[in-house]
C-alpha positions in Angstrom: 3.6 29.5 -13.6 1.1 32.2 -14.4 3.1 35.5 -14.4 2.0 37.8 -11.6 -0.2 35.2 -10.0 0.1 34.9 -6.2 -0.5 31.5 -4.7 -0.5 30.6 -1.1 2.1 28.1 0.1 0.2 25.2 1.7 3.1 22.9 2.4 3.1 19.1 2.2 -0.3 17.5 2.3 -1.2 14.2 4.0 -0.3 11.3 1.7 1.7 13.4 -0.7 4.8 11.8 -2.2 8.1 13.4 -1.7 10.1 10.8 -3.6 9.0 8.5 -6.4 10.6 5.3 -7.7 9.8 4.7 -11.3 12.2 1.7 -12.0 13.3 -0.3 -9.0 16.6 -2.1 -8.6 14.7 -5.4 -8.8 13.2 -4.3 -12.2 16.6 -3.6 -13.7 16.8 -7.2 -14.7 14.1 -6.7 -17.4 14.4 -2.9 -18.1 15.5 -1.5 -21.4 16.4 2.1 -22.2 15.1 3.9 -25.3 15.7 7.4 -26.6 13.1 9.1 -24.4 11.8 6.4 -22.0 12.4 3.1 -20.2 10.3 -0.1 -20.6 10.2 -2.6 -17.8 9.3 -5.9 -19.5 7.5 -8.8 -17.7 9.8 -11.2 -15.8 7.7 -14.2 -17.0 6.2 -14.8 -20.4 3.1 -17.0 -20.4 2.7 -17.1 -24.2 5.2 -17.1 -27.0 2.8 -14.9 -28.9 3.1 -12.2 -26.3 6.9 -12.5 -25.8 8.5 -9.1 -25.9 11.1 -8.3 -28.4 13.2 -5.5 -26.8 15.1 -3.3 -29.2 16.4 -0.8 -26.7 19.6 -0.9 -24.6 19.6 -3.2 -21.6 20.2 -1.2 -18.4 23.0 -2.3 -16.0 22.1 -4.7 -13.2 21.3 -2.6 -10.1 20.0 0.4 -12.1 17.1 2.4 -10.7 15.3 5.5 -11.8 13.9 7.7 -9.1 13.0 11.3 -8.5 16.3 11.4 -6.5 18.6 10.5 -9.3 16.8 12.1 -12.3 19.1 14.5 -14.1 16.7 16.0 -16.6 14.4 18.7 -15.2 12.1 21.2 -17.2 12.4 24.8 -16.4 9.2 26.9 -15.8 9.7 28.4 -19.2 9.9 25.0 -20.9 6.7 23.9 -19.1 5.0 27.1 -20.3 6.0 26.3 -23.9 4.6 22.8 -23.6 1.3 24.0 -22.2 0.9 26.5 -25.0 0.9 23.5 -27.4 -1.9 21.7 -25.6 -5.2 21.5 -27.3 -7.5 22.1 -24.3 -10.6 21.8 -26.5 -10.3 17.9 -26.8 
């Protein structure tokens, strides 16, 4: 992302993921969608005190969220802008 920087292409490394599943089909039963994220709630609640109170929208049964079906991607320029706002001194 650094303009003018030449980087060697090393290819895929051993153990490197090519595809990632963030929400499985099995997890769709307890997954809720919010404005900018999903929450997969526990399937069992051991204590009434810790019982979740979902306020998002329940996803459809069979839903999954993977690197293969993601529709929102940042451009290089968008990533550069986000990096400019990082406080690297922390």
